[in-house]
C-alpha positions as CSV (number, residue, x, y, z in Angstrom):
1,M,7.9,-25.4,-24.1
2,L,11.1,-26.0,-21.7
3,R,13.2,-23.7,-23.7
4,L,10.6,-21.2,-23.6
5,V,10.6,-21.0,-20.1
6,E,14.9,-21.3,-20.5
7,L,14.7,-17.9,-22.7
8,R,12.4,-16.3,-19.8
9,N,14.7,-17.4,-17.0
10,E,18.0,-16.0,-19.4
11,F,16.1,-12.7,-19.8
12,M,15.1,-12.2,-15.9
13,A,18.5,-12.9,-14.9
14,R,19.9,-10.1,-17.7
15,H,17.4,-7.6,-17.0
16,R,17.4,-7.8,-13.0
17,P,18.8,-4.3,-12.3
18,L,16.3,-2.9,-14.7
19,A,13.7,-4.4,-12.6
20,R,14.9,-3.3,-9.5
21,T,15.2,0.1,-10.5
22,S,11.8,0.1,-12.3
23,L,10.5,-0.6,-8.9
24,A,12.4,1.9,-6.8
25,V,11.6,4.4,-9.0
26,G,7.6,3.6,-8.8
27,V,7.6,3.4,-4.9
28,T,9.1,6.3,-4.9
29,A,6.6,8.0,-7.1
30,V,3.7,6.7,-5.1
31,L,5.6,7.6,-2.2
32,V,5.9,11.3,-3.1
33,V,2.7,11.7,-4.8
34,H,0.8,10.8,-1.7
35,G,3.0,13.0,0.8
36,Y,2.1,16.1,-2.3
37,L,-1.6,15.2,-1.4
38,L,-1.2,14.8,2.8
39,Y,0.5,18.1,2.6
40,R,-2.0,20.0,0.1
41,I,-5.2,18.8,2.3
42,A,-3.7,19.1,5.4
43,S,-3.1,23.1,4.7
44,H,-6.4,23.3,4.4
45,M,-8.0,21.2,7.2
46,A,-7.3,21.2,10.7
47,F,-4.8,19.2,12.3
48,A,-7.4,16.7,14.0
49,V,-9.4,16.0,10.9
50,V,-5.6,15.6,9.0
51,A,-5.3,12.8,11.6
52,V,-8.2,10.9,11.5
53,L,-7.9,11.2,7.9
54,V,-4.7,9.9,8.2
55,I,-5.0,6.6,10.2
56,V,-8.3,6.1,7.8
57,L,-5.8,5.8,5.3
58,V,-3.2,4.1,6.8
59,V,-5.9,1.3,7.8
60,K,-7.6,1.4,4.2
61,H,-4.0,0.7,2.2
62,V,-3.1,-2.2,4.6
63,G,-6.3,-3.9,4.6
64,L,-7.4,-3.9,8.9
65,F,-11.5,-2.7,7.9
66,G,-12.0,-6.3,7.3
67,S,-10.6,-8.1,10.6
68,V,-11.3,-4.7,12.9
69,Y,-14.9,-5.4,11.7
70,A,-14.8,-9.3,12.0
71,A,-13.5,-8.8,15.6
72,I,-15.9,-6.2,16.6
73,R,-18.7,-8.8,15.6
74,R,-17.3,-12.0,17.2
75,R,-17.1,-10.0,20.3
76,S,-20.9,-8.7,19.9
77,R,-21.7,-11.8,19.9
78,L,-20.3,-13.5,22.8
79,P,-21.9,-14.5,25.9
80,K,-22.2,-12.2,28.8
């Protein structure tokens, strides 16, 4: 088992530039696709609608819906 771990570590050490390059290409591709889709949507809608959609998409991607919902619930339960 220890030999397997050593082999994996050696493999990762030799192929680290390939992994970094793959990650960079993947992130770039995702950003390009998101930008293209946003451009296509924006060209067919009013600016206000696109702005709201962008805000909702950013909040969803970051994962803030749950924390915002919890904060609203907590605030509504506070005694006045």
